[in-house]
N, C-alpha and C positions, 0 to 999 in steps of 0.2 A: 504493500500500500504506500503510495507516494505521500511524503510528509508535506503538509501545507506550508508554503513559504510565508513568513511574516511580511507585513506591509513594509516596504522600503521606507526608512526613516526620512528620506528626502521629501516624501509627500507631506510629512508633518512639518518639515521646514517650510514648504510652500504655504501651508495653512498659517503658520506663525508669521511669516513675512507678509502674507496677504493681509492679516489683521493689523500688522504694524503700519503697512503702507496705506491702508484705508484712512488713517488719522494723521500720519506723519506730515504729509504735504500741506495740511490745513494751516500750519504755522506760517506758510507763505501766502496762501490765498485768503486768509481771514481779513486782511486789509482790503482786498477787493470787495468782499462781502459787506464790510462795515463802512466802506468809503462814503456813501451818501449820509450815513448817520454821524460819522466823525466830522464831515464838513458842516453839518447842521449844529452839532454839539460844540465844536471848538472854533468854527468860523475860519478854518484855514483854506488857503487857495489850493486848487487842484494840483499845481506844480509842487507845492510843499510836500504833499502826501505822495505824489508820484516819484519825487526824489528819494523818499524813504524806500519805495518799492525797488527802484533801480539800485540803491545802495545794498539792499538785501540780496539782490541777484548777483551783484558784483562780488560781495563778500562770500556768498554761497559758493561762487566759483572757486574761491581759495579754500573754503572749508571742505568741499567735496574731494579735493586733492588729498587733504589730511585724512578724510574718512576712508578713501580708497586705500591709502597707505596703512591705516590702522587695521582695516579688514585683513590685509595681507600680513601684518606684523603681529598684532595682539589678538586677532580673531574677531569674527562677527558678533559673537555673544557679548563681549565686553564693550565693543563699539556701540551697540544698540542700548546697552545698559546705561552708559554714560550719556548718550544722546537723549534717552528718556528723562533723565534728571534735569538736563538743560531745557528740555521741552516745558516742563512744569515751571521752572524759573522764568523762562521767557514769556510765556502766556500770562503769568501772574503779574509781572512787571508791565507788560503791554496793557493790561486792563486798567492800570493806574496812570497812563500817559496824560500829562497836562501841558507839555511844552514840546515844540518841534524837535529839540535836541534829544528829548526822551524817546520820541517816536523813532528817531534815527538810530538811537542806541539799542533800545529794547527790541524793536522790530527789525531794524536794519542789521544789527550785529547778533544779538542773542538768539532771536528766532531763526536767523539765517544759519547760525551754527547748529541749532537744534535740528533744522530740516536737513542740513548737510550730513549730519551724523546718523539720520534715521530714514531718509527718503531716497529712493531711486538708486543712487550710486551704490551704497552698501547693500541694498536689497538685490539689485541686479548682479553685483559681484558675487554675493553669496549664492544666488541661484546658479550662476555659471560654474561655481566650484562644485556644486552637487550634481549637475546634469551636463551631459555632453550631447548625446544623440537626440534628446528631447529638449535641448536648451532653448530653441526658439519658441516652441509651444509653451513651455513652463514660464519663460520670461514674459511671453504675451499675456498669459493668465495672471501672473503675479503683477506685471506692470499695469494691468487694468484696475488694480485695487485702489490706487489713488483716485482714479476716475469715478469708481463706485463711491468712494468717500465724498468726493465733491458733489456727485449727484444727490447723495443723501443729505450732506451737511450744509452745502451752500444755501439752498432755500431754507433749511432749518435755521441757519445762523441769521439770515436776513429777517426771517419771521420772529425769532427770539429777540433779536436786537430791536425790532419794532415794538414788541410787547413788553420786554423786560430790560431793555437798555443794552448797548453793545458792551459796556464794561462788565456787567454781571455775566453776560453770555461768555465773554472771554475767560473770565475767572473759572467758571464751572467747567467749561469744555476743556480748557487747557490742563487742569489738574487731572481730569478723567483720561485725556489722551496720553499724557505722560505716564500715568500709572499703567495703562494698558501696554504701552511699549516696553516698560521695565518688566512687567510680568511675563510677556512673551520672551524677552531676552533671558530671563532666569529659568523658565521652565520648558521652553520649546527649542529655541534657536541654538544650533551647534555650528562650529566653524567650518568643517569639511567632512566629507564621508570618511576619509582616512582617520580623522580624529576619534571616530567611534568604531573603527574596525571595519568600515564598509568601502565600497567602490562607487564611482559615479554611476547614476542611473540604476543602482541596485544590482549591477552585474556581479556574477560570482567571481571570487578571487582567482587570479590567473595562476595556473600551475607554474612552478619555478622554472621548468624547462622553457616556457614561453615568456618569461618575465621580461627579458631584454627587449623582445619585440613589442611589448605593450607599454613601454615607458613613454610617457608623454613629453614632448619637447616644448619647453616654455622659453620664450625670448626674454632677455633682460630688458628692463624698461628703456634704458638709454639707447639700445639698439633698435627697439621697436618704434620709438617716436621719430626716428630718422628716416623711416620708410615712406615712399610715396603714398601707400595705402593709408597709413595713419594720418598723414598730412591732409589728404583729401577728405577723410572722415571728419577731421578736426574742423576744417573750413566749412563743410556742409552743415554740421551740427551747430556751429557757432552762428552763421549767418541766418539760417532758417529760423532760429529762435528769437531774432529781433521782432519779427511780426507776431510770432506766437506769444511771447511775453507781453507785448503791447496789447494784443486782443484779450488775453486772459485777465490782465490788470484792469481793463476798462470796459469789459463787456456788460457788467452789471450797470454801470453808470450810463453807458450807451443805451441800454434798455430803458432806463428811467427817462432819458431825454427823448425817446421815441414814444413815451406815454405809459410805460409800465409802472405800476405802483412800486414804491421802494420795498415793501414787504414781500413782493413776489418776483422782483427782478432777478433773483438768483436762479430762475428757471432757465436763463440763457446759459449760465455756467453749467447747469445740469444737462442741458442739451449737448453742449460741447463734451462733457465728461462721458455721457452715455455713448455718444458716437465714438469717442476715443476707446472706450471699453470694447465695443464691438470690433473696431478696427484692430485693436491690440491682440485680441484672441484670434481673429482671423489671420492677421499678419504673422503671428507666431507659428500657427499651423502651416500656413502657406510657405513661410520661410524655410521650415524644416523639409518640406516636401519638394519645393521647386527651386530653392536657393534664396538666401537672404538678399544677395545683391541683385536679384531679379524683382523681388517684391518691394524693396525700399523705394526705388524710383517711382513706382506706381503711386505709392502714398504721397510722395513729394508733389507729383503732378496734380493729384486730387486737391491737396491742401492749397497749392498755388492758385489753381482755378477758383477755389472758393474765396480766397483772399481778393482775387481780381473782381469777383462778383461783389465782394464787400465794398470795394472802391467805387463801383459803377452802379450797383443795383440795390443797395440797402438804404431804404427810405422809410421803412416801417418795421414793426416788431416781427412780422412774419419773415421779412427779408433778413433781419438779424438772426433769426432762428436758422435759416438756411445757411448763412455764413458759419454759425457756430457748429452746426452738424457737419458741414463739409470739411471744415478745418479740423474738427475733432476726429473724423473718420480717417482723413489723410495722415494726420499726425500719428494716430494709433497704429496704422499699417506699417510705419517705418521706425519710429523712435525706439520702441522696445527691442528692436533687433540689433541695435548698436553694440550692446555688451556681449550678446552671443556671437556676433560677427568678430569682435575683438578676440574672444576666446578661440574661435576657429582659426584666426590668422596667427595669433601669438601665444596660445596656450593658456592654461588656467591659473598658473602660479601667481602672475602679476596682473590679472585682469582687473582687480580693484584699483590698483594704481593707474593703469592705463585708462580705464573708464573715468576715473577722477580727473585726469589731465584733459581728456576729451570734454568733460563737463565744465572744466575751467574755462574753455573757450565759449561754451554756452553762456556762462555768466558774464565773462569779461566783455564779450561782443553782444550777445543776445540781451544782456542786462540793460542796454540802452533802450530797449523796446518801450517800457512804460513811459520813460521821459520823452522819447520822440513822439509817442502818441499824444501825450498831454500837451506838448508844445504845439504840434500841428492842430490839435483840437482848438486851442485858444487862438491860434493865428487865423484859422479858416472858419471856425464856427461849427465844424462837424468832424466826425471821425473818418469820413470817407477818404480824404486825402491820405490819412495815416495808413489805411488799408492799401491804397495804391502804392505808396512808398514801400510797404512791406512786400507787396507783390514783386 
C-alpha cells in the first residue's frame, strides 16, 4: 500500500505570505484612500501630500534593496518579523500627523520601511526560493494578494474614514495589520525548503549519484547586474511604474472630481486591484506554460493602451473604471513575473537581492509618478494630460 505523501510545506508558505501581502501594501496606499479626508481635515495642498507619496516611493526603493539582502542573509522569517513591528509603529504615528514634516517622516520614511520589509520584494523572493517549476503560477497567486487586500480594504478605509475619522481608522487597522504579519512570521513562514529538510516544489531528495547534476547554478549579484538582460528589466520596471504610481496615488481623488462621493470613491482602486488579481493569476499560469518573456509584453501592451484611453477618453466615472480595469489587468499579467524570471536567469540564491535592486529603480524613477500627476493636474485642471505623459 502506497504511503500518502504529506502536503508540501511550501503550500503553507504560500498561505502565510498571501495573508501577509493582503495587508502589507496598505501602508503605502492608505494615503491615497485618506487623501480627500486629510485635505479637508488639515487644509493642505495636493502637492504637499503628493510629495509625501513620492518620498515614500523613493525611500521604499532603498528599503527594498535592504529587504532583499536581509531575505538572503538573515532569512525571510526574521525579515517579516521585524517588518511587522515597524508596521505597527508607522501606522500609529501616521494616525497622529499634525504637520507636513510629520507626514513626510511617519508616512514617507517609517511606513515606506514597513512596506519594504513586508510587501512584494520579500514575498516574491521567498516564493522563488521555495518553487522553481511552478514559480510563475505561485508568484501570480501570491502576488495577487495585495490586490485582494486593496479590493477589500480601500473602500472599507474610505467608508470608515467617512464615518469614524481617518485617524481612528489608521490606528485600529495599523495595529491589526502589524500583528497579523508578526504572527505569520512566527508560526508559518520559513526561509527555504532546505532549511526544513525539503527541496523546491516538494521534489524528492536527489540520490547522491545524481547530486552533481542537480546542483543549481546561482550568479553572484555583481555579475548578474552587469548583464544586458538585467539592465533591460531594470529600465522596463522603472519607467513603467511612473504612470502606475501616479494613477494609483490619484485614482480615488480623480473619482471624486468626476462626481463620486468620497465614501465610495475607493471603488476605483478596487476595480484596479480586482483586475490586477485576475491578470496576476492568469499571467503566472501562462508564464509557466508559454514562457514569461512571451506573456510580459502582452501585459505591457494592454496597460499602455488603457493609459492612452485614460488620456483621451476618460471624462466620466465609467471611463475611469475602464482605465482602472485595463491598467490593472495589464499590470497583473506582467509585474508578478519579474522575480520568477530573475530566478530563471540567475538562480535562487540571490534572487532577493536582485529583485530588491530591480525594485530600487521602480522607486527611484517610478516614484516621480505621484508628483508628476499632481503637478500636471494643477497646471491643466484635469488628470488626462498626466495619463498621456504616462502613456
